[in-house]
C-alpha positions in Angstrom: -6.4 -0.7 0.7 -4.8 -0.3 4.1 -3.4 -3.3 6.0 -2.8 -3.3 9.8 0.1 -4.9 11.5 0.5 -7.7 14.0 -2.2 -7.9 16.6 -3.8 -4.8 15.1 -7.1 -4.2 13.3 -8.6 -1.7 10.9 -9.1 0.8 13.7 -5.5 1.9 13.5 -6.4 3.5 10.2 -9.6 5.3 11.4 -8.3 8.8 11.1 -6.4 8.2 7.9 -9.3 6.5 6.3 -11.6 9.5 7.1 -9.0 11.8 5.7 -8.6 9.9 2.4 -12.2 8.9 1.9 -13.0 12.5 0.8 -11.5 11.5 -2.6 -11.0 7.7 -2.6 -12.9 4.5 -1.8 -11.2 2.8 1.1 -10.9 -0.9 1.9 -9.9 -1.9 5.4 -9.5 -5.7 5.6 -9.8 -7.4 9.0 -7.7 -10.4 9.9 -9.4 -13.6 11.0 -8.7 -14.9 14.5 -10.6 -12.6 16.9 -12.3 -14.4 19.8 -15.8 -13.1 19.0 -15.9 -14.1 15.3 -15.8 -17.4 13.3 -12.3 -18.6 12.9 -10.5 -20.7 10.3 -6.8 -21.1 11.2 -6.0 -22.2 7.7 -6.5 -18.7 6.5 -3.5 -17.6 8.5 -1.2 -20.5 7.5 1.0 -18.2 5.4 1.2 -14.6 4.1 0.5 -16.1 0.6 -2.8 -17.6 1.9 -3.7 -14.2 3.5 -2.9 -12.5 0.2 -5.4 -14.8 -1.5 -8.1 -13.5 0.9 -7.2 -9.9 -0.2 -7.4 -11.0 -3.9 -10.9 -12.3 -3.2 -12.0 -9.0 -1.6 -10.7 -7.1 -4.7 -12.6 -9.4 -7.0 -15.8 -9.0 -5.0 -15.4 -5.2 -5.3 -14.7 -5.6 -9.0 -11.7 -3.3 -8.8 -9.1 -3.3 -11.6 -6.3 -1.8 -9.5 -5.7 -0.6 -6.0 -3.3 1.6 -4.1 -1.9 -0.8 -1.4 -0.3 0.1 1.9 0.7 -2.0 4.8 1.9 -1.3 8.3 4.6 -3.6 9.9 3.2 -7.2 9.3 0.7 -5.6 6.9 3.7 -4.5 4.9 5.0 -8.1 4.7 1.5 -9.2 3.5 1.4 -6.4 1.0 4.7 -7.5 -0.4 3.3 -11.1 -0.8 0.3 -9.7 -2.6 2.4 -7.5 -4.9 4.5 -10.5 -5.8 1.5 -12.7 -6.6 -0.7 -10.0 -8.3 1.6 -7.2 -9.6 -0.9 -6.0 -12.2 -3.5 -5.3 -9.6 -1.4 -2.8 -7.7 -1.2 0.8 -9.1 1.0 2.1 -6.3 2.4 0.5 -3.2 3.8 1.5 0.2 5.5 0.1 3.3 4.8 1.9 6.5 7.3 1.0 9.2 7.9 -2.3 7.4 10.7 -3.9 5.3 11.2 -6.2 2.4 14.0 -8.1 4.1 13.4 -11.4 5.8 14.0 -11.9 9.5 17.6 -12.5 10.5 18.5 -15.5 12.8 18.2 -13.4 16.0 14.8 -12.1 15.0 13.6 -15.6 14.1 14.7 -16.9 17.5 12.9 -14.1 19.2 9.7 -14.8 17.4 9.9 -18.5 18.2 10.3 -17.7 21.9 7.2 -15.4 21.8 5.3 -18.2 20.1 6.3 -20.6 22.8 5.1 -18.1 25.5 1.8 -17.7 23.7 1.2 -21.4 24.0 0.7 -21.0 27.8 0.3 -17.3 28.6 -2.5 -14.8 28.1 -1.6 -12.4 25.2 -2.3 -9.3 27.4 0.9 -9.9 29.4 3.1 -10.1 26.3 1.4 -7.2 24.6 1.7 -5.0 27.7 5.5 -5.5 27.6 6.0 -5.2 23.8 3.6 -2.5 22.6 5.1 0.5 24.6 8.4 -0.2 23.0 6.9 0.6 19.6 6.6 4.3 20.5 9.5 6.7 20.6 7.8 8.4 23.7 5.4 5.8 25.1 4.5 8.1 28.1 2.8 10.5 25.7 0.6 7.7 24.1 -0.8 5.8 27.1 -4.3 5.9 25.7 -3.2 4.5 22.3 -1.1 1.8 23.9 -4.0 0.6 26.0 -6.2 0.5 22.9 -3.6 -1.6 21.1 -3.2 -3.9 24.0 -7.0 -4.4 24.0 -7.1 -5.0 20.3 -4.3 -7.5 20.4 -5.9 -9.3 23.4 -9.1 -9.8 21.4 -7.3 -12.3 19.1 -7.1 -16.0 20.0 -3.7 -17.2 21.1 -3.4 -19.6 18.1 -4.1 -16.7 15.7 -1.3 -14.6 17.2 1.0 -17.6 17.0 0.0 -18.0 13.3 0.8 -14.3 12.7 4.3 -14.8 14.3 4.9 -17.9 12.3 4.0 -16.2 9.0 6.4 -13.3 9.8 9.2 -15.6 11.0 9.0 -17.8 7.9 8.5 -15.2 5.3 11.1 -15.0 2.5 13.2 -12.0 1.6 11.2 -10.0 -0.9 13.6 -7.1 -1.9 13.4 -8.5 -5.4 9.7 -7.5 -5.5 10.7 -3.9 -5.3 13.3 -4.0 -8.1 12.2 -2.2 -11.2 8.9 -1.3 -9.7 7.3 2.1 -9.6 6.0 3.9 -7.7 6.9 2.8 -4.2 6.4 4.7 -0.9 8.6 3.9 2.1 7.9 5.5 5.5 10.2 4.9 8.4 10.5 6.3 11.9 14.0 7.3 13.0 13.4 6.0 16.5 11.8 2.7 15.4 13.2 -0.2 17.4 11.4 -2.8 15.3 12.4 -1.8 11.8 15.7 0.1 11.4 15.1 3.0 9.1 18.6 2.4 7.5 17.1 -0.7 5.9 14.5 1.5 4.2 17.2 3.8 2.9 19.0 0.9 1.3 15.8 -0.6 -0.1 14.8 2.8 -1.6 17.5 2.1 -4.3 15.6 -0.9 -5.7 12.5 0.6 -7.3 12.7 2.7 -10.4 10.7 5.4 -8.6 10.7 5.6 -4.8 9.3 8.2 -2.3 11.2 7.8 1.0 10.1 9.6 4.1 12.0 9.4 7.4 10.0 10.7 10.3 11.9 12.4 13.2 11.0 11.5 16.8 8.8 8.7 15.6 9.0 5.0 16.4 7.0 2.2 14.8 3.6 3.9 15.0 3.5 6.9 12.8 -0.3 6.8 12.5 -0.4 7.9 16.2 3.0 9.5 16.7 2.9 11.8 13.6 -0.7 11.5 12.4 -1.0 14.7 10.4 2.3 14.2 8.7 1.5 10.6 7.8 -1.9 11.5 6.4 -0.4 14.3 4.2 2.3 12.0 2.9 -0.2 9.3 1.9 -2.6 11.8 0.3 0.1 13.5 -1.8 1.5 10.2 -2.9 -1.9 8.7 -3.9 -3.2 11.8 -5.5 -0.1 12.1 -7.7 0.1 8.4 -8.5 -3.6 8.2 -9.4 -2.9 10.3 -12.5 0.1 8.2 -13.6 0.4 5.2 -15.8 1.0 1.9 -14.0 4.7 1.1 -13.6 
């Protein structure tokens, strides 16, 4: 199961899902809140509520265990799921994400953006914020425009709900403690998640695979696609043969 980040959708995993689907069944959940689909804001009231939706998907598929990976906000959601349903997770990974809660500065920033979203069109905010997610945005103009379009397809109130769930999430480093196996992937040029946080968090699990990507910001699935694909495939293929930790 691959979870997208804030204002993203399953399309960010298109190449990776094709790569992995040669050997694995892939689930790509979509977040509620897009303008062209039925919308229940209560499903976005917290990461825990969103984790319940994931649980229902797994029950419908009748799966006993999954390999669970989340990008950015998707990592926060994956941590919430792991805390609630640890026995359903065979292996787990954070991709440009962190188990720490927002500090006060980050909370204030998210609150300001939420206030702007009350009155502004999302496209203006996304056009300013998304390029900064790339180490070299000038080489990813097509992908940036695609991400702006995806983010703009969400209702304002859905984006506000996403921000609120991220701002108010608890610290979940304890979820990693004693756990195995854990995969942590970070970009050394990531302005959103400092890779040094992931180095520190790599000490919590009993078994951790840490990968630091050079010349990569927050969007490794675009900035270093082949490397990211290979890391995920090696990790999953090895863990698929191991007993659950």
